[in-house]
Structure formats: structure tokens, C-alpha cells
C-alpha positions, -999 to 999 in steps of 0.1 A, spaced: -668 -745 -462 -665 -739 -496 -641 -762 -515 -623 -742 -539 -603 -757 -571 -577 -737 -587 -555 -746 -619 -525 -739 -621 -498 -738 -652 -471 -714 -643 -486 -683 -661 -495 -649 -651 -532 -657 -655 -529 -688 -631 -510 -666 -604 -534 -642 -605 -562 -667 -600 -544 -681 -572 -545 -648 -555 -577 -639 -564 -588 -672 -545 -563 -665 -512 -578 -632 -511 -615 -640 -515 -620 -676 -502 -588 -678 -473 -611 -695 -446 -620 -720 -472 -607 -755 -484 -582 -743 -517 -570 -770 -537 -543 -761 -568 -546 -785 -598 -520 -793 -624 -531 -809 -654 -501 -831 -674 -516 -829 -710 -496 -861 -726 -508 -843 -756 -478 -819 -754 -452 -846 -756 -463 -851 -793 -455 -818 -803 -417 -824 -802 -393 -841 -826 -378 -859 -791 -413 -876 -785 -406 -904 -812 -375 -912 -792 -380 -946 -770 -382 -934 -735 -389 -899 -740 -425 -901 -730 -414 -914 -694 -384 -888 -694 -412 -860 -703 -440 -874 -682 -411 -874 -647 -401 -835 -660 -436 -824 -659 -440 -838 -627 -410 -820 -614 -426 -790 -632 -458 -793 -613 -440 -799 -578 -421 -765 -586 -453 -749 -594 -470 -761 -563 -437 -750 -541 -443 -711 -559 -481 -713 -553 -476 -724 -519 -448 -695 -511 -481 -670 -523 -503 -689 -500 -478 -686 -470 -484 -647 -469 -516 -653 -463 -514 -679 -442 -534 -709 -462 -520 -741 -465 -526 -758 -502 -538 -788 -510 -524 -799 -539 -531 -825 -571 -516 -837 -603 -537 -852 -630 -530 -868 -664 -557 -856 -696 -567 -828 -716 -568 -797 -693 -601 -788 -696 -617 -821 -695 -596 -830 -666 -603 -802 -642 -641 -805 -647 -644 -841 -641 -620 -837 -612 -640 -811 -596 -673 -830 -597 -660 -867 -591 -646 -851 -560 -673 -825 -551 -657 -792 -554 -681 -760 -551 -664 -736 -573 -637 -734 -598 -614 -704 -601 -588 -700 -627 -571 -672 -648 -584 -663 -684 -558 -682 -708 -525 -699 -698 -500 -712 -723 -500 -695 -757 -484 -707 -785 -491 -743 -809 -510 -760 -776 -534 -727 -777 -543 -725 -811 -548 -764 -817 -566 -766 -784 -583 -736 -779 -594 -719 -746 -590 -743 -716 -611 -716 -700 -637 -713 -722 -645 -751 -723 -640 -754 -683 -668 -725 -684 -693 -744 -710 -685 -777 -693 -686 -772 -656 -717 -783 -632 -701 -761 -603 -699 -723 -609 -666 -708 -626 -648 -674 -615 -624 -665 -647 -595 -642 -632 -581 -618 -660 
């Protein structure tokens, strides 16, 4: 059985990547990962308010759970139960490290996810994953 890791972030591209994984690998082990990037908390004026980081993190975890529920709704159409994981860190590094540390065979991800300041400052997560990954990476457009 092939172990597939699919990063999700709520973007249309990550949904497309999940659907591709479900269509092509539905008999395999599919895990979806959402990476909470603490850098994102630093781009708001509220980040300096005491206690904000805890509130921000709790909100990010809730958003991840919502993403997981939505992804499972999609997977239900294919008769697949997804494994889920939430990690904290820089997305590209965290995705690659998680795949390596947990013996995944393949990463399937969207060509790009979020846009705006985060994408401009951090560059393309997909490109970085492709460059750093020790396992095959499929980019879905």
C-alpha cells in the first residue's frame, strides 16, 4: 500500500489535489496535513496584543478541523476515510520533514495555495517542496 500525503490549506488548488489523490490512489493510505504557520500571526497588528498568539493558534486549529471535515466530505464520495494531521511550522519544511519522518511514499499538492503577503514573502511552497522532497511529488494545477 502506498502512503500518500496531501497538504491542504482551503484553497481550490488543494481541493483539486485531494480529489486527484482520491481518484488515483483511493485504495491506498491517504493522509491530509494542514500546517499552521506561526509567521502568519506576525503579519497582523493584533499579534502584539498579550494573549493574541494563543487565540490565534486556537483559531488556526479550529480552521484546520473545519478543513478536515470538508475534506472528509469529499472523500466520503469515494468511500475513503482520511487520516488527518496538524503540524506547526514553516509549510514547505514541515511538509517535507513530516513525509520523511513518517515514511510517506508520495506527496500530492496544489500548484499554489494562499496568495497575498504570505505568498510574496515566503515564495512558492509547492516549488520548495518539490526541490527538498526525497519522495515523488505530484503538483496538481
